[in-house]
Phi, psi and omega in degrees: 000331179297328183278343184277323197287329174297318177297312180300324181293308183293323179295320186292317178298318179293319175296322180292323176298313181294321177291328180287325176294322179292326180286326175299317177297327174297312178303313183291326173304311180296318180296315186289321178298319177295318179294320174302314178297326177289321178295318173301323184290323181297322184288336183270348186280169177299144182285155172251175176278162173302316182303315183296319176300318182289320177301318180292322181288328171299332177275010186061029177279152175284113187248004184302136181064010173293140180276133180230157176217147182199156169254142179177213184220129182265127183267073184302323179299343182245026184286146178266146183242113183252133181294130172214203179216144176223129180051037177081005181241153176299146184198180180236131178270117185271114176252117191253125169298135178225139177238120184281163177302336179265008173088019174268132178254130182210152173271127179252126173285098182281346181128189181259148182217148175293336179228161177298145180265121181220343187251357182286142182272157173298146182199154172300145182205147169258131179238144171223129184198184178244147180284130175239129179276323181048059181257010181289337176080200185280135175279158186306322185258005179289139174288166172288140177290138181256093184293321180296314180273004177057048177235112191247130176259336178209163185287108175236085186299317179294324173294321183299314179295324181291325187291310181284330176075106184276152174307145187298326183266008187273152171273115189268126176271126183267021173238172179250141171257119182273114185290140183277147178306151177229134181293338185264010183258119178239346181260147180289160357289149178257121179291141183259146178297122177298142176231149177285114186266068179232129173288137182223072176255022184294330176299313181297322178291319180301314180297321177300312177301309181292331172290328176295321183291320176297318179297321179295318178299319181294314184293317184294323183287324178292317181293322178295319177299322183291324178293318178300313180300317179293329177289316179296330183284000000 
């Protein structure tokens, strides 16, 4: 028994730690699932105006994935081109400066195109989309954005706004509006259906922690039985 109690104690501590980690992942799964459901509900709700979105942001409200709509003018000649993929192929994500009729300036993610957009003229346009903050910054393997060549590898919203230059009297939105797909759009850029980009792998993590706890219990039990048999012998 003197040889068993250190094994039992350390195993119990290890199992308790592993089970607590698994339980924490279950709680995180519930929280993340609820958050994703809330964000998806925002995309399905009635749209608000750009001005209302700016007011909510000024109050530090969470505006990610809020649906917005506006009338204004798209400045296609000054569109930015960001490298992306569409249907598994390399493509360009076209980011268009947009000024609403109430004087709000925002960058609109108009969708994917096979080539850079450079010849389309500025035009009045109605837009409906969802707000994307894109605040993750540069990835470890991302190249430097090439402002001169108008080739963007990662989302740098402040630099993008500085590059296109907002009107002096405009209210500048520091977020991106991802345009929603339209059935009557057949020419590029083609807007992509927005998806809630949140990792939700907590169920897998929970199974891993509980599995390790079960494995530790099994190994400890086997070793304890081996010690008992040797003692009896």
